[in-house]
C-alpha positions, 0 to 999 in steps of 0.5 A: 916908036916900037914901044908906042906900037906895042902899047897900042897893040896891048891896049887894043887886045885888052879892049877886045878881051873886055868886050867879051865879058857880058851879063846874062839875063835874070831868071830863076835857077833850074837845074844845078849839076857839079862834076866831082872830078873837076870840081866845076858847077853848072847852073841852068835857068828855070826858063831856058838859056841865059841869053847873054849877047853874043852867047845866045845858045848857052843853056849852062852857066859854068863855074870852072874850079880854076876861075871861081870859088865854086863852092860859093857859086854852088851855095848861092845858086842853091839858096837862090833856087830854094827861095825862088830868087832870080839870079844873073851871071857875068862872064863870057862864052866859052866859044861862039855857039857854045852851050856854056857861059863861063862865070866870073860872078853872080848876082841875086835879085 
C-alpha cells in the first residue's frame, strides 16, 4: 500500500513540475547581456516582455550556465537579432512575479 501511495505522490509531483514549463511568445530579440562572473545570458524582447503564461512580468529570458549551453543560446540570439528573425523560448519562471524566464531551449522562426 505504501508503494502505491509513493507512486501516486511521485506522479503528482512530476505533473506539477511539467505544468510549470511553458512557451513564451515569438518576438524579435532586443537587448542581450552576459555575466562574465556566472556565464549566464539574458535576452530581452524588442517589443517588451516575453508574455509566457504564468510569467507575464518576465522581461528577460535567462540561460543559467548550469542548465543550458549558454554559448549556443548567445550565438543563436545574436544571429536572430542581426537577421531580424523572431524567437521564442521554452522554460519556466524563476518564481511568480519574477523578471526572469529560465530558458530550457529556444526556437527561431
